[in-house]
C-alpha positions as CSV (number, residue, x, y, z in Angstrom):
1,M,7.7,98.5,83.7
2,E,6.3,98.2,80.2
3,L,7.4,95.5,77.8
4,L,8.6,97.1,74.6
5,Y,10.2,94.3,72.7
6,T,10.6,90.6,72.8
7,G,13.9,89.5,71.3
8,K,15.6,86.2,70.6
9,T,17.9,86.4,73.6
10,K,16.6,89.5,75.6
11,D,13.4,91.3,76.4
12,V,13.3,95.1,76.6
13,Y,11.3,97.1,79.1
14,S,10.8,100.8,79.5
15,L,11.3,102.3,83.0
16,E,9.5,105.2,84.6
17,D,12.7,107.3,84.6
18,G,13.1,107.0,80.8
19,N,15.8,104.4,80.8
20,Y,15.4,100.8,79.5
21,L,15.7,97.4,81.3
22,L,17.1,94.4,79.4
23,K,16.1,91.0,80.7
24,F,18.6,88.3,79.6
25,K,17.2,85.0,78.6
26,D,18.7,81.5,78.5
27,D,18.0,81.2,74.7
28,V,21.0,81.4,72.4
29,T,21.2,81.7,68.6
30,G,22.1,78.6,66.5
31,E,20.9,76.0,64.1
32,D,19.9,72.4,64.6
33,G,20.7,72.6,68.3
34,V,24.2,73.9,67.7
35,F,25.2,77.3,69.0
36,D,26.2,79.8,66.3
37,P,26.7,83.5,67.2
38,G,26.0,84.5,63.6
39,A,22.7,82.6,63.3
40,N,19.5,84.7,63.0
41,S,17.3,82.3,65.0
42,V,17.2,80.8,68.4
43,G,18.8,77.3,68.2
44,L,18.8,76.1,71.7
45,T,18.3,77.0,75.4
46,I,21.2,76.7,77.8
47,E,20.3,77.0,81.5
48,G,22.2,79.9,83.1
49,A,23.2,81.4,79.7
50,G,21.4,84.7,80.4
51,R,23.0,85.3,83.8
52,A,26.4,84.2,82.4
53,G,26.0,86.6,79.4
54,L,25.2,89.4,81.8
55,R,28.2,88.8,84.0
56,L,30.5,88.9,81.1
57,T,28.8,91.9,79.6
58,R,29.2,93.8,82.9
59,L,32.9,92.9,82.9
60,F,33.5,94.3,79.4
61,F,31.2,97.4,79.7
62,E,33.0,98.5,82.9
63,R,36.4,98.0,81.2
64,L,35.1,100.1,78.2
65,K,34.0,102.8,80.6
66,N,37.5,103.0,81.9
67,E,38.8,103.3,78.3
68,G,36.4,106.2,77.6
69,V,34.3,104.2,75.1
70,P,30.7,105.4,75.0
71,T,28.1,102.7,75.7
72,H,24.5,102.5,76.9
73,Y,25.4,100.7,80.1
74,I,24.2,102.1,83.4
75,D,23.9,99.3,85.9
76,S,23.1,95.6,86.2
77,N,21.5,93.1,88.6
78,I,23.0,89.6,88.2
79,E,20.5,87.8,90.4
80,E,17.6,89.1,88.3
81,S,19.5,88.8,84.9
82,T,18.8,92.4,84.1
83,M,20.8,95.4,82.9
84,T,19.7,99.0,83.0
85,V,20.7,101.0,79.9
86,M,20.1,104.5,78.6
87,P,17.7,104.9,75.6
88,A,19.1,104.8,72.1
89,T,17.8,104.5,68.6
90,V,19.2,102.0,66.1
91,F,20.3,102.7,62.6
92,G,17.6,101.8,60.1
93,K,15.9,98.7,61.5
94,G,19.1,97.5,63.1
95,L,22.7,96.7,62.1
96,E,25.2,94.1,63.3
97,V,28.9,95.0,63.1
98,I,31.3,92.1,63.1
99,C,35.1,92.3,63.8
100,R,37.0,89.2,62.5
101,Y,40.4,88.1,63.5
102,R,40.1,84.6,61.9
103,A,38.5,83.3,58.8
104,V,35.7,81.2,60.2
105,G,31.9,81.1,60.1
106,S,30.1,83.0,57.4
107,F,33.3,84.7,56.3
108,Y,34.8,81.4,55.4
109,R,31.6,80.1,53.8
110,R,31.5,83.1,51.5
111,Y,35.2,83.5,50.7
112,G,36.5,79.9,51.0
113,M,37.7,80.0,47.4
114,Y,40.4,82.4,48.5
115,A,40.6,82.0,52.3
116,K,41.9,79.1,54.3
117,E,39.8,78.2,57.3
118,G,41.1,79.8,60.4
119,Q,43.6,82.0,58.7
120,A,44.5,85.3,60.4
121,L,42.6,88.4,59.5
122,D,43.6,92.0,60.4
123,A,40.5,93.0,62.5
124,F,38.3,92.9,59.4
125,V,35.1,94.8,60.0
126,E,31.8,94.1,58.1
127,I,28.3,95.3,58.6
128,T,25.1,93.3,58.1
129,L,21.5,94.2,58.1
130,K,19.3,92.7,60.8
131,D,16.9,91.1,58.5
132,D,15.9,87.5,59.3
133,D,14.0,87.0,56.1
134,R,17.1,87.8,54.0
135,K,19.6,86.0,56.2
136,D,21.2,89.2,57.6
137,P,22.9,90.3,54.3
138,P,26.3,92.1,54.4
139,I,26.1,95.7,53.2
140,T,28.8,98.1,52.0
141,E,29.6,101.6,53.1
142,D,28.3,103.0,49.8
143,A,25.0,101.1,50.0
144,L,24.5,102.2,53.7
145,E,24.9,105.9,52.6
146,M,22.8,105.6,49.5
147,L,19.9,103.9,51.4
148,G,20.0,106.6,54.1
149,I,21.0,104.2,56.9
150,L,24.4,105.6,57.8
151,T,26.4,108.7,56.6
152,S,30.0,108.1,55.5
153,D,31.2,109.8,58.7
154,E,29.0,107.6,60.9
155,Y,30.3,104.5,59.1
156,K,33.9,105.5,59.8
157,K,33.0,106.3,63.4
158,I,31.4,102.9,63.9
159,K,34.3,101.1,62.2
160,D,36.8,102.8,64.4
161,L,34.8,102.1,67.5
162,T,34.4,98.5,66.5
163,K,38.1,98.0,66.1
164,K,38.8,99.7,69.5
165,I,36.2,97.7,71.4
166,A,37.2,94.4,69.8
167,S,40.8,95.1,70.8
168,V,39.7,95.7,74.4
169,V,37.8,92.4,74.4
170,K,40.6,90.5,72.7
171,D,43.1,91.9,75.3
172,E,40.8,90.8,78.2
173,L,40.5,87.3,76.7
174,S,44.2,87.0,76.1
175,K,44.8,87.4,79.9
176,K,43.2,83.9,80.2
177,D,45.1,82.6,77.2
178,I,41.9,82.7,75.2
179,E,41.9,83.8,71.5
180,L,39.1,85.9,70.0
181,Y,38.2,84.7,66.5
182,D,35.3,87.1,65.9
183,I,32.8,89.2,67.7
184,K,29.5,90.9,66.9
185,F,28.4,94.4,68.1
186,E,25.4,96.7,67.8
187,F,25.5,100.5,67.9
188,G,22.9,103.2,68.2
189,R,22.4,106.9,68.8
190,R,21.8,108.3,72.3
191,K,18.3,109.7,72.3
192,D,19.4,112.8,74.2
193,S,22.5,113.7,72.3
194,G,22.7,111.7,69.1
195,E,26.1,110.4,70.1
196,I,27.0,107.0,68.6
197,I,27.3,104.4,71.4
198,L,27.7,100.7,71.8
199,I,24.4,99.0,72.7
200,D,23.2,95.5,73.4
201,E,25.6,93.1,75.1
202,I,29.2,91.7,75.0
203,S,29.1,88.0,75.9
204,G,30.0,84.5,74.8
205,G,26.7,84.5,72.8
206,N,28.0,87.0,70.3
207,M,31.6,85.9,69.9
208,R,33.8,83.0,68.9
209,A,36.6,82.3,71.3
210,Y,39.1,79.5,71.4
211,K,41.6,78.1,73.9
212,D,44.3,75.7,72.8
213,G,42.6,75.4,69.5
214,E,39.2,74.3,71.0
215,Y,36.0,76.4,70.8
216,I,34.7,77.6,74.1
217,E,31.0,77.5,74.8
218,P,29.4,80.7,76.2
219,L,28.9,79.3,79.7
220,L,32.5,78.0,79.9
221,L,33.8,81.3,78.6
222,E,32.1,83.1,81.4
223,K,33.4,80.7,84.0
224,L,37.0,81.0,82.6
225,M,36.9,84.8,82.4
226,L,35.5,85.4,85.9
227,E,37.3,82.7,87.9
228,E,40.0,84.1,90.2
């Protein structure tokens, strides 16, 4: 294995067969020791977070496979906190795509003049640039196309996929009486075909979920979702 990239919450290795290996860490994003899925820096380390994130990711990726949603997922090893994925290229230097069902987090901070905190949103999709120096700025469809990051057709494809995937996650959470407030995805192009696919992970570390009005930490979310 060759280390290709050291990320905030995962390291990426290349394998001899051309696929990639993701090693999940116990680091999570946040600020001042408080977890925040929208933060652009590591805020704290939670023992077991990497393995918990992988367990939940596997659950969702296997459900998406049954739904016919294209992803980079191949296999996983829970004990080693690793996931084998097919190679993909990102759009530009990386995009994050958020689907929001409630006005919380950065959405409420930006639009609080008009939005009530926690008010329902109709699967609102927004795209931000992965740019730590500029605090991951939101970007519009027109700007994405003008800057050569996405075509209009690719934007629409990603938006449709985001709504479909978020709906699958929301449905899975609702089976445990858990409500999804928002979730963050990443997409890329398959290296062999150019098909747009879901990449990265789907875990408690990139979503806000609530039960009985109380926020659920990532480790507890994994426990609630996977308990019989």
